N, C-alpha and C positions, 0 to 999 in steps of 0.2 A: 411433340407431346400428343397432338390430336391423332397422328398416325399410330402411335403406340396404343392409345385407347381403342382405336378401331381394330388393331391387330389382336388385342386382348379379347375384345368382343367377338371377333371372328373365331378365335381359338375356343372360346367358351361355347359358341353356338355349334361348332363342328366337333365338339368333344364327345366322347362316349358317354360321359356323365349326363350331358344334355339329351343325347339321343335316348338313353335308357329312361330318363324322366318323361320324355315325350311318349315312349312306349307305355309306361305306367299310366300316364294321364289318359291316353287313348283307351286303355283297358278299362278305365273307370267311366269315361265320358260316353263312349259308344253304347254300352248297355243302358246307361242312364237315359240317353236320348231315345233309345229303342223302347224302354219302359214308358217314357213320357208319351211317345207317339201312339202307343197302344193302350194308354190310360191304365197301366197296371203298376203304378208306382209303389203299391203296397209291398211288392216282392223285391223292389229294387235294393233296399238296404242290405239284405242277406247276400244277394249276388255280388254287390259291389264290395262288401266287407270280405267276401271270399277272395276276390281279385286282389284287394288292397293288402290283406294279411299275408299273402304268399309272395308278394313282390320282393320283400327284403332278401330272400334266398337267391335271387337272380343276380349273382355277382360274377366277375370274371373267372373263367375256368373252362374246362372242356364241356361241350354240349351235353354229353351223357351225365356228367356230374351235376350240371345245372338241372337237368330234367329229373334225375333221381332225388336231388335235394328238394325241389319244388313239390314233387309228389309226396315225399315224406312230410313236408310242411303242411300240405293240404290235409293229409290224414290226421296229423296232430291237431291242427286248428279246428277241424270239424269235430273231432272226438272231445276235446276239452270244452268246446262250446256247448255240445249236447249235455255233457255231464254237469256243467255249470247251470244250465237251464233246469235240469231235473232236481238239482240240490238247492236251488234258491229258496224254496219254501222251508227248508230245514237248516236253520242258521248255523248250528254247531257243525253239522256235516259239511256245510258250504265252507266254513272257515278252515276246517280240517283239509278239505280238498284243495283250497287255494294254497295252503301251506305245503302240502305234499307235492302238488303239481308244480308249483313254483320252484321248490327245491330240486325235484327230479328233472324238470326241463332245463334248469340252470346248468345241470351237469353235462348237457350236450355241448357246452363250450369246450369240453375236453377234445372234441372232434374238430377243432380249428375254427377258422373264421366263418365258414359256411355253417358249421354246427351251431355257433353262437347266434347266428341270424335266424336259424330255424327255431332255436330256443326262444329268441326274442318274439317271433311270430306267435308261438304257442302261448306265452305269458300274456302278450297283447290281446290275444283272442279271449282269454279268461276275463281280462279287465273290461273289454268291450261288451262281453256277454252279460256282465253285471248291470249294464245300462238298459238292456232289452228286457221288457216285462212279458215273458212267455212262460206259461205253465202247462198248457194243454199238449198232450203227446203228439197229436196231429200237427200242431203248429211248430213244435220243436223239430220234428223230422222233416217238415217242409222247409224250415229255415236251414237245417243241416244240408238237405238236398241242394238248395239254391247256393249255399256257401261252397259246397263241393264243386258244383259246375262253374261257379265264379272263379275258383282256383284253377280249374282246368282251362277256363277261358283265358286267364292271364298267361298260363303256360303256353297255350296255343299262339297267342299274340307274341310272346317272347320268342318262340321258335321261328315264327314267320319273320320277325325282325332280324333274328340271327341269320336266316337264310338270305335275306335281302342284303345285309351288310355283315358278312361273317367275320371280317377281320377288324371290326371297329375297336373291340377291346384290345386286340394285339397292338394296333397302332397307338392307341391311347397310352398303354403301358410302356411301349417303346419310347414314346415322346416324353413321358414323365421320367423314365430312367435316363434318357439322354440329358434332360434338364438337371436332374440330380447329379449326374456324373460331371456335367459342366460346372456346377456349383462346387463340387468336390475338388476339381482341378484348380478352381479359383482360390480356394482355401490353401491348397498346396503351394500355389504361387506366393501367397502372403507369408507362409511359413518359411519359405526359402530366404526371404530378405528382412523379415521382421523378427526382432528378438524381445519385443516389449510384451506382447500378449500371446505368446506361443501356447501357454497352458490353456487359455480359453479357446484358441483355434483348434488345438488337438481335441478338446472336448467336443467341439462342433463336428470334427471329422468322425468321431465315434457315432454320433447320431446319423450322419449322412451315410456312413458305411452300413449301418443297420437298415436304413430305409432302402438303399440300393440293393442289398442282398434280398430283402423281402420282395422287391420287384423282380429280381432275377429268378427267384423260386417260382413265382406265378408265371413268368414268361416261359420257364422250362416246361411247366405243365401245359401251357397253351400251345407252344410251338412244337415241342417234341412229341406230345401225345397225338396232336393232329397230324403230324408228319408220319407217325407210325400207322395211323388209320388210313390216310388217304394218299400216301406216297408223295412224290415230289411235284411241285408246281413252281413256276417262275416266281410268283409272288410269295409263296412260302419260303423259298430259298432266299429271297431278298431279306425277309424279316429275320431269318436264321443267321444270315451274314451280319446283320446289325446287332443281333443279340450276342453272337460269339465275339464280335469286336468289343462290345460293351463289357463283357466278362473279362476279356483280355486286358482292357484298359484298367478296370478295377484291380485286377490281380497284379498288374505291372506297377500301378501306383502304390499299392500296399507293399509290394516287394521292394520298392525303392523309397522307403521311409528313412530319410537320411539322418545321420547324427549331426543335428543342426549346431550343437555347441562346438563340435569338431570343425564344422564349416566356418563358424565364427572365428575360431583360432587360426584356421588355414588361410581364409580370405579377408578377414576383418569384418566388422559388423556393418559396414556400408560399402560392400563390394560392388564396383561397377560391372564386374564380370558376371556375378550371380544374377544381377538385375536383368541381363540379357536372357537368361534361362527362365526367370520369373515372367518376363514379357511373353516368351513363347508359350508358357503355361496358360497365361491369361488369354492369349490369342486362340489357343485350342479350346479353352473354356467357352469363349464367346461363340466360336464356330459350332460347337456341340449344341449350345442353347438355341442358336438359329436353326440348326438342323431339326431340333425337337419341334420347333414351330412348323417347319416345312412338311413334316410327316402328316400333320393335321390339316394345314392350309393348302397343301399341294402347290406352293409357290416355287419360284426358281431357287436352285441350290446357291447358297452364298459363295462368292468367289474366294479362291485360296491364296490370293496374292499376299495378304498379310501373314499367313502361315509360312509361306516360303521365305519371305523377308526375315521374319523372326528366327527361323531355323538357320538361315545363312548367318545372321548376326551372332547367334549362339555358337556356331561352328567357328566363326572368325575370332570370337573372344578367347577361345582356347589358345590359338596361335599368338594373340596379343599378350596373353598371360605368360606364355613360355618366353616370348621375346622380352617381356618386362622382368621376369624373375630369373630366366636362364636355367640351364640344366647342369647338374642334377638337382639344384635347389628347388626348382619348380615342378619336379616330376610328380610328387604326391598330389599336388593341387591339380596338375594337368590330367593325371589319371582319373581323379575324382570327377573333374569336369567332363572328361571323355565318357565316363560311365553315365553321368547325368545326361550328356548329349545323346548317347546311344538309347537310353531309356526314353527320352523325349521324342527321339526320332521314331522309335517303335510306336509310341502313343500316337504320333502324327500319322503314321501309316494306317493305324486302326481308324482314326478320325476320317482319313481319306477313303478308306474302305466303306465306312458308313455312308459317306457322301455319294460314292459311286453306286452303292446299293439303292439308295433313295432315288438317284437319278436314272434308275432302270438299266444301269450298265451291268452286263452279265458277269457275275463273280461267283458262279455256282461251284467253281473248282474248290472254293474254300470250305464248302459244307459237306465234306466227305465223312459224315458220321454214320456208322453202321447202326442198324436197329438195336442190336444187342448192347452196343455202347451207350446209345441214347437212353435205353431202359435203366442202365446202371447209374446214370447221372440224374435220374428223376427222383425227387423226394416227395412222393405223394402221401397225402394224409391217409392214415389207416382208420378204418371204421370197425374195429373189433370191440366186443363188449368188455373184454378184460381191461381195456383202456379206462373205462369208467371205474372199475374196481380199484385200479391203481391210485385213483384220486379220493378214495374213501378213507381219508386221513386228515386230521386237523392241520397237518403240515402243508397240505395241498392248498394252493392259492384258489383253485376253482371251488374246493369244498367250502372254504371260508367265505368266498363271495356268494355262493349259493345260499349259505346260512344267513349271511348279512342281508341279501336281497329279500329272502323270504320274510325275515323279521320286520324289515323296513316296509315292505308292501302291506303286511298285515297291520302294522301300526297306522299306515296311511288309510287303510280300509276302516279300521276302528275309529280313527279320527273323524272321517267323513260321516260314519254312522252316528257317532255320539253327538256331534255338533250339527248334524243334519245339513251338511254343507251342500249347496247346489253345485251340481257337476263335480262331485267329490272325486270321481274317477280321473279327473285331470291331475289330481295330486298323485294318484297311483301311476298314471302315465308318465308324469314328470320323473318320478322315482325310477321307473323302469328304464327310461331313456338316459337319465343322467348317471345313475349309480354304476360305476365301473370297478373292476377288481383292484385297481391301484388308486392311490390318493390324488396324484397329480392330474390324471385325466378326469376324474370325478370333479375335482375343484374347477378345472377349466370349463368342463361342460356345464356345470351349475352356473358359473358366471356367464357363459355365452347364452344359455337358455333364458336366464332371467333378463339380461340386457336385450336380447333379441325380442323377447315377448313384450317388454315395456315399449321398445321402439315401434314394434308392430302395432301395439295397442294405440300409441299416440297417432300414428299415421291413419289407422282405421277410424279413430275418433274424428280426425279431420275430414276424412272422406264421408262419414255419416252426416256430419254437419253440412257438407257441401251438396250432397245429392242423395236421393232415395230411388234412383233409377235402377230397375232390376237388371237391365242390360249391363250396366257398369259393374254391378256386383257379380253377375255371371261371368263376365270377362275376367274380373279380378280373381275369382275362384279358380278359373282354368290356368291363368298365367302364374298365379302364386303357387299352385300345386306343382307345376312344372319346375319353377325356379327352386322351390323347397327341396324337391328330390334331387335336383342337379347339384345343389350345394351341400347336401347332407354330409358327405365325406370330405368336402373341400373346405367349407367354412360354416361351421355349425351355428355361429351367431346369426348369420344372414339366413340360414335355413330356418331357424326358430322365428325370425322376423316374418318370413313368408308363410310359415305354417300358421302363425297368428292371423295374418291377413286372410288366409284361406278359411280358417275357422269362423272368423267374423263374417266373411262373405256367405258362407253356407248357412250360418245362423240367421242371416237377414231373411232367408226364404222360410226358415222354420218358426221363428218367433219375432214379433214386432219390436221388442225392446233389445236391440243389438248393443246399446250402450252398456247395459248391465252385464252383458256377456264379456265385454272388454274388461270391466272391473273384476268380475269373478275369475277370468282367465289369468290376469296379472297376479291376483292374490293367491290363487291355487298353485300357479307355477312357482311363485316365490316360496310358498310353504313347502312344496315338493323339493325345491332346490336346497332349502335350509335343512330339511330332514335328511336328504341324501348326503350332504356335507358332514352333518353330525354323525351319521351312520358309518361312513367310511373312516372317520377318525376314531370312533369309539367302539364299534362292533367288530371284534376280531380283526383289527387292522392288519394290513399286509405292508409292513415296512421293508422296502427292498434290501436295505443293508443287512437285515437279519435272514434274508432268503437267497442270498447270492452264492452261498457256498457250493451248492450242487452245480450251478452254471459255471462257476469258476473252476471247479474240478474237471468238468467236461472240457472246458477250453484248454486246460493244461494237458489233458489226455490226448486231445486231438493235435495239439502242437507237437507232442512227443511222437505220435504216429506219423505226422507229416515229416518230421525230422528224419525218422528212420526210413520212410519211403523215399526221401530225397537222397539219402546215402545209397540205397539200393539202386536208385535211378542213375546215380553217378557211376556205380559199378557196372551196370548193364542197362543201357537206354532202351533197347529193343524189347527186352523181356518185361521191363517194369514200368513202361510208359503209362498204361491205363491205371495201374494201382497207385502210381504217383499222382495222377490227375484226380483220382477219387479222394485220396488222402488230403490233397490240397483243397478240394471243394469242401470236405467235412471240416477242415481247420478254419476255413473262411466263414462257414456258417456258424461254427461255435464261437468265433470271435464276434460275429454280428450279434449273436444272442447275448454275449457278455456286454457288448457296447450298449445294447438296448436296455439291459438291466441297470447299467451304470447311469444311463439317461433318466431312468425312472427314479433312481436314488436322488438325483439333482432336483427332482420335482417334489420330493417329500419335504415335510417341515424340517427346518434346520436342526431342531432338537432330536430328530429321528435319523439324521444322517451320521450314524455311528461309524467311526473309523473312516471318515470320508477321504481324508488325504492318503491313508494307507491303501484303501480300495482303489483310489485313482492311480496310485503308484503301481499297484498290481495289474490293473487293466492296461496301463501304458506299457508295462514290461511285457505283458502277453502280446500286445500289438507289435512292439518292437521285435520280439522274438519271432513272431510270424513273418514280419517284414524281412528280417535277416535270413530266415530259412527260405522264403520265397525268392529273395534276391539270388541266393545260391542256386536254387532250382531253375530259375529263369535263365541264368547264365549257362548252366549245364544243358538246358533244353535247346537254347538258341546258338550254341557254339560247339565246335568240335573240341573236345577236352582230352587231356592226357589221362592215362590210367591213374586211378585213385591211389594216393601214396599211403604208406603205413602211418605216417604222422597225421594225415587227414582223417583216417579211420579212427585213430586214437582220440582225436578231438570230438568226433561225432559220438563216440562211446562215452566220453566224459560228460557231454551235455545230456545224453540219454540217461545216464546214471543220476545226474542232478535232478532231472525231471522225476525219476522214480522216487527219489528221497523226498522231493517236494510233495508228490501225490500221496505218499505215506502219511504226511502230516494232516492231510485233509480226509483221507480214506484209509482206515486201519487195515482194510482187506487188500489193499494194493500190494502187489508183489514188488519187493525192493531188490530183488536179485539183480546185481549189476553186471556190466560187460567189462572185460579186462581192457585196460587202455595203457598200461605202462606209465612212464614218467611224463606227465603232461607238460611240465616246464621245458623239458628237453624237446618234446614234440613241437611246442610253440616256437622254440628257438630255431629248430630245423626248417620249419615252414617259412619263418622270416628270412632265414639264411638263403633258402631257395629263391625267394623274391629278390634279395639283395644280389645274389649271383647273376640272375638274369638282368637286373638293372646295371650291374657292373659291366657285363658283356655288352650291353647296349651303349654305355658310356664309352667303352673302348672303340666300338664301331663309329661313334660320332667323332671321336678324336682322330680316327683313321680316315675320316672323310665320307663314311657311309651314313649320310644324314637321313635319307629316305627310309622309313620304317615299313617293312613288309607286313601284310595283313596277318599272316600266320604268327609272326614275331609279336605283333601287337596283342593278338589273342592270348599268346603264352604269357606275356607280361601282365595282361588284365586278369587272367586266370590265377596266376601266382599272387597278385595283389588282392583280388577279391576273395579267393578261397581262404587265404591266411587271415585277412582282416575280418571277414564275416564269421569264421569259425572261432577265432580268438575272442571276438566280440560276443558270440553266442555263449562261450564258456563263462564270460563275465556276467552277461545278462541272466543266464540260468542260475548262477550263484546268487545274484541280487534278488531274483524271484524267490529262491529258497529262503533267504533271510527275511523277506517281506512276508512270506506265507508262515514262517515260524512265528513272527510277531502277531500275525492275524490269528493263527491257531491259539496262541496264548490268550489273547483278549477275548476270543469267542468261546473259550472253554470254561470261562468263569461263570 
């Protein structure tokens, strides 16, 4: 237990989050000490605010995007601060400016995560400017000048930190992705042997898939763009090997989402054979989580003995099953376990590749990605003005959030003005920090902010009673600001706790009555939290169940494109490999977006979770369809296959046509022109017959004494079994999706 605590502490202190928080703290403390040393503290607040306000835009990404984002943030924060100062004497104009600026800046969220942080900095600058009493033009421009250079100072410190440890963000993201992937494998191990809570476990996998895909997208930008700029280095190649293996693991896992009900029928609900495969999954999960820690701590690579033992046990249990059931009675179960074994063996190879890369073993041969290909697989955020115009609609989540935030901030401003609340800007700050586009996140942040502030106030109260030592409060101010920034994205409750300690520590030096500060901070934070919660529930609420249609349509479109790309890849691997991989990537991202939307539905109030079971069924069907298509594609990619048959083409066409009909229910403009496919029942029978003929030939060989199965014959048997099963399954799945969408379209047309 003690060792685990020490390991967690080491991981935290060596994390990129802690490193970035130290950089931010240094950017604030160094100028403060400088101004104190030269007795020019009067100009310190403007400079420090300039550094502080522009720190949020410093998030993982390419250095060029970080730099441009920070420079834009500097320009915005300085501009809105100057305008706020000039308009403060004119109340009506000030209110109008706060409304227009808040609404306009909120729209920057359309440019992704970095855009939302620049937006946050701009609105925060307005709120902080309301606290400063400056009206003279000379003072205003002096303040602006100092803010500008404070922002440049932070950018300078950030770039220096990046040059010192350039790959800190890469390693942190790789570590977090490894951990999430390990957790995902653990859930899949439970799914294999548990039939009691599969629905809950599947919902958990939706959230994990979404999180992992988000990490993958950020890693693509970090690793592939840096590779394009600076060429190859051994350490870059190591990280690229790890990333490629992580992508392969996720795609392989999704491609092998088994029909668990069929497994229950085939092996029984308490199968000793499936438990061996579950144990192997768990072993790989534990190994990945340990490797995630090693990337940060630089400790020794964990041993692979348990992995080898579990793989051997899984391989042995297939022979045990055949001996127990006999052939041909046990053939279907044996083939299913052989496919499961091949999939897990592939995952294990990727896990070992990751271990080799971390251990500095040269695996550069795996990273033969041409620059042109790398560019095709990047999904970089676009920064075109027309993106903003696309959201000028009440249907847009960003538009509604911008309107909601504007009204709520104005209400908080009027509330403070009317009741003459001391430090009323704290209410506005709380609203800005807590109010999010969706209900679930706003509710959680409001809860965390209030609890963290109360706990911080209680601890600060105890410290004030114990000591009035300035050194203690100075040290607490430094430590708390570092810990607050470290935990901001990881644990907001504790971040709020340390922010409160920091505020009380700073106020100790500014005014003697620090106890009243605690009281006002708790009250103002609670008021801000309650206002935010009411606003997100009543002001143009965004209930995910009513906004999932476009995301759902896109997921089905991408599934259709992926299916057709898989068919073309089956026909000609050489000519269609890149297009197949691109279609696969787009389908996985679309599924991730759909999974994230479903997760948001689960966080909404029960009364707003309209058609929850139906949407869950549709999301699950999309997941299963993607899995079945990916399973086909993976087999085609990794095996030498026979020429595609007429019956196989017919089934591909049938599924494609069902997708088209399904999309026409969601989008009237979708082209429903179908592909000819002939008699599907006959095509199914012929595919099954092909598999039975190969099986019969194999039975004849066994009877003749030819027990040993050649690799080529095994692959032919697997291909016949997998292609027929997966395509017939896809025909049924797509039909079920069509029926579910029919029902969804009816209930949502009322």
